[in-house]
C-alpha positions, 0 to 999 in steps of 0.5 A: 330486665334488659332485652333485645327486641328480636324475641319476646321476653316470654319466648326467651324465658321459655327457651332458657327453661327448656334449654332450647338449642334452636335459640343458640346464637340468636340471643344470649342471657346473663345472670346478674348474681353470678356475672356469667352469660350463657346460651339458651340451651345451657344445662346449668341450673335455671336462674331466677327470672328477675336476675337475668338480662338478654343480649343480641350477641356474645360480644355485647355480653362481654362488653357489659362485663359478663364472663362466658359460662364454662359449661356451654361456652357461649363465646364460641358464637362470636361473629358467626355468620347466620344466613337466616339473619341475613335473609331476615335483614334483606327482607326487612330492608326490601319491605321498608324500601318498597312498602308503597308497591304491590308486594306478594310473597312470591315476588318478595321471595324472588327478590330475596332469592329463596322459595316463598315457603322458606322465606315465610318460615325463616321470617316467622321463626326469627321475628315471630311475624309473617312478612305480610304482617311486617309489611302491614305494620310498616304501611300503617305506621307510614299512614299514621304519620301522613294522617297527622303530618299532612293534609292529604285526603284519606284516599291519597294516603291509602294509595301512597302507602301501598294499599290497593283499595280503601277497604283494606286500608280502613280494615288494617288501620282499624285493626291496629288503631281501633278507629277509622283513618278519619277518626284517627286524624281527628283524635290525634290532631287534638292531642298534638 
């Protein structure tokens, strides 16, 4: 089963089974046995799980040789502007470029141009994660790279990736990697 990464397979499957209109335009699914692609809200018979594949947009499904469903007309979603996707993209870009800075939900929302509540809600609806969690993942990814590829001490790395104190850095790295920064460096340098 092929998938795009915006939503988990479980979320997509649930949307298809429930004919959930909230996911229309956010992804499309195709049925390999019929050669037809649909919106998640299509009222046609639910396909077998093993016979479906997912696409980010209708154009992608058409390029792969699937025909649009005559019932739900998914081709009408081609190139439709989605303001939520723009907000998510701007937010991700801002976080990826400024991860080393101190970023609060309020100053992030000001930079994106919407209220903190709406930013958080839209981001979570579209990515299944909060902006804060997304930022933590960026920071930990960068920290892991620095731990493995530099000889910087742990405190330097902590501040370089945007943490305000060692305690938070240790806590988040341990939560994601299961060990302290020092132990992560030792364990993974042996492997490389």
